[in-house]
C-alpha positions in Angstrom: 347.5 -97.4 86.1 348.0 -94.8 88.8 348.9 -96.0 92.3 350.7 -93.0 93.8 348.6 -90.1 92.6 348.7 -88.0 89.5 352.4 -87.4 89.7 353.4 -91.1 89.4 352.3 -93.6 86.8 353.2 -97.3 86.7 352.9 -99.1 83.4 352.0 -102.8 82.9 355.4 -103.3 81.5 357.0 -102.3 84.7 358.1 -98.8 83.7 357.5 -96.0 86.3 357.2 -92.3 85.4 357.1 -89.6 88.1 356.4 -86.0 87.1 358.1 -84.6 90.2 361.3 -86.6 89.7 361.4 -85.8 86.0 360.9 -82.1 86.7 363.6 -82.1 89.3 366.0 -83.8 86.8 365.1 -81.2 84.2 365.7 -78.3 86.5 369.0 -79.8 87.6 370.1 -80.2 84.0 369.1 -76.7 83.1 370.9 -75.3 86.2 374.1 -77.3 85.2 373.9 -76.0 81.7 373.4 -72.4 82.8 376.3 -72.8 85.3 378.6 -74.1 82.5 377.5 -71.2 80.3 378.4 -68.7 83.1 381.8 -70.4 83.6 382.5 -70.1 79.9 381.6 -66.5 79.8 383.8 -65.7 82.9 386.6 -68.3 82.8 389.1 -66.4 85.0 387.1 -65.3 88.1 383.7 -67.0 88.0 383.0 -66.9 91.7 383.8 -63.2 92.0 381.8 -62.5 88.9 378.8 -64.4 90.4 379.0 -62.2 93.5 378.8 -59.0 91.4 376.3 -60.2 88.8 373.9 -61.7 91.3 373.0 -58.1 92.2 371.9 -57.3 88.6 368.3 -56.2 88.0 365.8 -59.1 88.4 364.9 -60.9 85.2 368.2 -60.2 83.4 370.3 -63.0 81.9 373.3 -62.1 84.0 371.4 -62.5 87.2 369.8 -65.8 86.0 373.2 -67.3 85.1 374.9 -66.0 88.2 372.2 -67.5 90.5 372.5 -70.8 88.7 376.3 -70.8 89.2 375.9 -69.8 92.9 373.6 -72.8 93.5 376.0 -75.2 91.9 379.2 -73.7 93.3 377.9 -72.4 96.7 381.1 -72.9 98.6 383.3 -71.1 96.1 380.9 -68.2 95.8 380.6 -67.8 99.6 384.4 -67.7 99.9 384.4 -65.0 97.1 381.7 -63.1 98.9 383.7 -63.1 102.1 386.8 -61.8 100.3 384.7 -59.1 98.7 383.4 -58.0 102.1 386.9 -57.8 103.5 388.0 -55.8 100.4 385.2 -53.3 100.8 385.9 -52.9 104.5 389.6 -52.2 103.6 388.4 -49.7 101.0 386.3 -47.8 103.6 389.3 -47.7 106.0 391.7 -46.7 103.3 389.3 -43.9 102.1 388.7 -42.4 105.6 391.7 -43.5 107.6 391.6 -42.6 111.3 388.2 -41.0 110.8 386.5 -44.2 109.6 384.3 -44.5 112.7 383.5 -40.7 112.7 382.5 -40.7 109.0 380.4 -43.9 109.6 378.6 -42.1 112.4 377.9 -39.1 110.2 376.5 -41.4 107.4 374.3 -43.3 109.8 372.7 -40.2 111.2 371.3 -40.3 114.7 372.9 -42.4 117.5 369.9 -44.8 117.6 370.5 -45.9 114.0 374.2 -46.0 114.6 373.9 -48.3 117.6 371.6 -50.6 115.6 374.1 -50.5 112.7 371.3 -50.0 110.3 372.6 -48.8 107.0 369.9 -47.2 104.9 370.9 -47.3 101.2 368.6 -44.3 100.5 370.7 -42.0 102.7 373.9 -42.5 100.7 375.2 -43.8 97.3 374.9 -47.5 96.9 378.7 -48.1 96.6 379.3 -46.1 99.8 376.6 -48.0 101.6 378.1 -51.3 100.6 381.5 -50.3 101.9 380.0 -49.2 105.2 378.0 -52.4 105.6 381.2 -54.4 104.9 383.2 -52.3 107.4 380.6 -52.9 110.1 380.5 -56.7 109.4 384.3 -57.1 109.1 386.3 -58.9 111.9 383.2 -60.4 113.4 381.7 -57.1 114.2 384.7 -55.6 115.9 384.2 -52.3 114.1 380.8 -52.0 115.8 382.7 -51.7 119.1 384.8 -48.9 117.5 381.6 -47.2 116.4 380.1 -47.4 119.9 383.3 -45.9 121.3 383.0 -43.1 118.8 379.4 -42.5 119.8 380.2 -42.3 123.5 383.2 -39.9 122.8 381.0 -37.7 120.6 378.2 -37.6 123.2 380.8 -36.5 125.9 382.1 -33.8 123.6 378.6 -32.5 122.8 377.7 -32.7 126.5 380.7 -30.5 127.3 379.6 -28.1 124.6 376.2 -27.9 126.3 377.9 -27.1 129.6 379.9 -24.3 127.9 376.8 -22.8 126.3 374.9 -22.8 129.6 377.9 -21.2 131.4 378.1 -18.4 128.9 374.3 -17.8 128.3 372.1 -20.0 130.5 368.6 -20.7 129.4 367.3 -20.6 132.9 369.0 -20.0 136.3 368.8 -22.8 138.9 365.4 -22.6 140.7 365.4 -23.6 144.4 363.1 -26.3 145.4 362.1 -26.9 149.0 363.7 -30.0 150.5 366.0 -30.7 147.5 369.6 -29.9 146.7 370.0 -27.4 143.9 371.0 -28.8 140.5 373.6 -27.3 138.2 372.9 -24.6 135.7 373.3 -27.1 132.9 370.8 -29.4 134.5 368.1 -26.7 134.9 368.8 -25.5 131.4 368.3 -29.0 130.0 365.1 -29.7 132.0 363.6 -26.4 130.9 364.7 -26.7 127.3 363.2 -30.3 127.1 360.0 -28.9 128.5 359.9 -25.9 126.3 362.0 -26.6 123.1 361.2 -23.1 121.8 363.7 -21.7 124.4 366.7 -23.3 122.7 369.0 -20.7 121.3 369.2 -22.4 117.9 368.0 -25.6 116.3 371.6 -26.9 116.1 371.9 -26.9 119.9 369.3 -29.7 120.2 372.0 -32.3 119.5 374.1 -30.9 122.4 371.1 -31.1 124.6 370.3 -34.7 123.6 373.9 -35.7 124.2 374.0 -34.0 127.7 370.7 -35.8 128.6 372.3 -39.2 127.8 375.6 -38.6 129.5 374.0 -37.0 132.6 370.8 -39.1 132.8 370.7 -39.2 136.7 371.2 -35.5 137.1 368.5 -34.8 134.4 366.0 -37.1 136.2 366.7 -35.3 139.5 366.3 -31.9 137.9 363.1 -32.9 136.1 361.7 -34.2 139.4 362.4 -30.8 141.0 360.8 -29.0 138.1 357.7 -31.1 138.5 357.3 -30.0 142.1 358.0 -26.4 141.1 355.2 -26.6 138.4 352.8 -27.4 141.3 353.9 -24.5 143.5 355.9 -26.8 145.9 352.7 -28.8 146.7 354.2 -32.3 146.9 350.9 -34.2 147.5 349.3 -32.4 144.6 352.3 -33.1 142.4 352.2 -36.8 143.4 348.5 -37.1 142.6 349.0 -35.3 139.3 351.8 -37.7 138.3 349.6 -40.7 138.9 346.8 -39.1 136.9 349.0 -38.4 133.9 350.9 -41.7 133.9 347.6 -43.5 134.2 346.1 -42.0 131.0 346.7 -42.5 127.3 349.1 -39.9 126.1 348.1 -40.1 122.4 344.4 -40.0 122.5 344.4 -36.3 121.4 341.4 -35.6 123.7 341.2 -32.5 125.8 342.5 -33.0 129.4 341.1 -29.8 130.9 338.4 -31.6 132.9 340.7 -34.0 134.7 340.6 -33.8 138.5 343.6 -34.3 140.8 342.5 -35.6 144.2 344.9 -35.7 147.1 344.9 -35.8 150.8 346.7 -33.7 153.4 346.5 -34.0 157.2 345.8 -30.2 157.5 343.2 -29.7 154.9 341.8 -33.2 154.3 340.7 -34.2 150.8 341.2 -31.6 148.0 340.1 -31.7 144.4 341.9 -29.5 141.9 341.9 -29.4 138.1 345.0 -30.8 136.4 347.0 -27.6 135.8 350.7 -26.7 136.0 352.1 -23.4 137.1 354.7 -22.0 134.7 357.6 -20.7 136.8 358.2 -17.0 136.7 361.8 -17.6 135.6 360.6 -19.3 132.5 358.1 -16.6 131.8 360.8 -14.0 132.0 362.9 -16.0 129.4 359.9 -16.1 127.0 359.2 -12.4 127.5 362.8 -11.6 126.5 362.4 -13.8 123.5 359.3 -11.9 122.5 357.2 -15.1 122.0 354.3 -16.3 124.2 355.1 -19.3 126.3 353.1 -22.4 125.1 351.9 -24.9 127.8 354.0 -28.0 128.2 352.8 -30.9 125.9 351.3 -34.0 127.4 354.4 -36.0 126.5 356.6 -33.5 128.4 354.3 -33.7 131.5 354.5 -37.5 131.3 358.4 -37.3 131.2 358.4 -35.0 134.2 355.9 -37.2 136.1 358.0 -40.3 135.4 361.1 -38.6 136.6 359.5 -37.5 139.8 358.1 -41.0 140.5 361.5 -42.4 139.8 363.1 -40.1 142.4 360.3 -40.5 144.9 358.8 -44.1 144.6 357.4 -44.2 148.1 355.6 -40.9 147.8 354.3 -41.8 144.4 352.9 -45.2 145.7 351.3 -43.5 148.7 349.5 -41.1 146.4 348.4 -44.0 144.3 347.0 -45.7 147.4 345.2 -42.5 148.5 343.6 -42.3 145.0 342.4 -45.9 145.4 341.0 -45.2 148.8 339.1 -42.1 147.5 337.8 -44.1 144.6 336.7 -47.0 146.8 334.8 -44.8 149.2 333.5 -42.3 146.6 331.3 -45.1 145.3 329.2 -45.0 148.4 326.6 -42.3 149.0 326.8 -39.8 151.9 323.8 -41.5 153.7 325.2 -44.9 153.2 328.6 -43.9 154.6 327.0 -42.3 157.6 324.8 -45.3 158.2 327.7 -47.6 157.9 329.7 -45.6 160.4 326.8 -45.6 162.9 326.0 -41.9 162.8 323.0 -40.1 161.3 323.5 -37.1 159.0 322.3 -33.9 160.6 321.1 -30.9 158.6 324.5 -29.3 158.8 326.2 -32.4 157.5 323.7 -32.6 154.7 324.4 -29.1 153.7 328.1 -29.7 153.8 327.7 -32.9 151.7 325.8 -30.8 149.1 328.5 -28.1 149.1 331.6 -30.3 149.6 330.7 -34.0 149.0 334.4 -35.0 149.3 334.4 -33.8 152.9 332.4 -36.9 154.0 334.9 -39.4 152.6 336.8 -40.8 155.5 340.5 -40.0 155.8 342.9 -42.7 154.9 344.9 -44.5 157.6 347.8 -42.4 158.9 350.1 -45.4 159.1 351.7 -46.4 155.8 351.7 -50.0 156.8 347.9 -49.9 157.5 347.4 -48.1 154.2 349.4 -50.7 152.4 347.5 -53.5 154.1 344.2 -52.0 153.0 345.4 -51.4 149.4 346.6 -55.0 149.0 343.5 -56.5 150.6 341.1 -54.4 148.6 342.7 -55.4 145.3 342.6 -59.1 146.2 339.0 -58.8 147.4 337.9 -57.0 144.2 339.6 -59.6 142.1 338.0 -62.5 144.1 334.5 -60.9 143.8 334.9 -60.3 140.1 335.8 -63.9 139.7 332.8 -65.1 141.6 330.5 -62.9 139.6 331.9 -64.3 136.4 331.4 -67.8 137.6 327.8 -67.0 138.6 327.1 -65.5 135.1 328.4 -68.7 133.6 326.2 -70.8 135.8 329.1 -72.3 137.8 329.3 -72.9 141.5 330.3 -69.9 143.5 331.5 -69.0 147.0 330.2 -66.1 149.2 331.5 -62.7 148.3 334.1 -61.2 150.6 333.3 -58.0 152.4 335.4 -54.9 151.7 336.7 -54.8 155.3 340.4 -54.9 155.8 340.3 -54.8 159.6 338.0 -57.8 160.2 334.3 -58.5 160.2 332.1 -55.8 161.8 334.8 -53.2 162.1 333.5 -50.9 159.3 334.8 -47.5 158.3 334.2 -44.4 160.3 334.0 -40.9 159.0 336.0 -38.3 160.8 339.4 -38.6 162.5 341.5 -41.7 162.2 340.7 -44.3 164.9 
């Protein structure tokens, strides 16, 4: 009779047979026999032999017996494994001496892999990789701190090498930017070389450039921000709008970006719409002419890096350009007649002709006060979010509240085209 399922059987005589229990007993007996056989084969150092043979190819008898011994004598095998790790770490130190950290950095390759302490066995012989892993894990990871110190020291040496290269043969002389303090020759050389890698004197100098960029991150960001303004002919509003356009797009779509518009506002000229285009500085053109190779345009990733650097150095101007873009987009959705009707004035024939030739001219200028612009920006986003929520509730058949008007100054104020009220 079966009372507990197929695995358990109770006989009328009172005997119980459980397949799971019996199978567990059989596996335990087999494991004990294999462990004893392994001990008889390696009577002197069974734990150490288990550590070594457990890495034998899968399916071999040595690995099968070593795994069985490890399960039975787990404490002894773990102690032997720890002793083996210490011995391998000592072997790495004895082999390389004072250059143990430097050789480890050379074996790990780039600094990102070294900081993560990821030892790839495919990059070096297995025995050397085991010693390096043991060296990194020894002393509770204390050698990782030694490796980090070696990375920082090497980056400083490479950065000094980049300074020396730029002092002897600069890639590009410092380019003055209006309203900004001039950066060093090394900074301009680094910013230009990162934007146009083809200007590097040799492929081996890329590691010196990367190290300089890490050590002098603040100066690099400042120089890249100046280069971004220079690429837009010192037109700061246009540079700010272009930065928002680039950072707001997907950099890896692979689609053509030639038709993107940059829309910005100036008090002197009003709204301006330009194609997304950067002006290659004449100093860079001269360098490429001497090299005898045409200057390729900066890649999309390079433009994004320069844009991010400029926004990091000028957060207030970048946010103001973003708010101006939102203002333009909000009012560009209305037609010219609707805007004129809302503002209380009728379009005359001259205005109609101007709207046909320059439709952006009828978009009202943004508030001159930054505080008023910020108030409109925050209120508009909250209003749009509220109205979207109400439309979603209405589509689902739920109770809704009246939609909020897009008026940040109060009911009935409206927007007026022309000069700021």
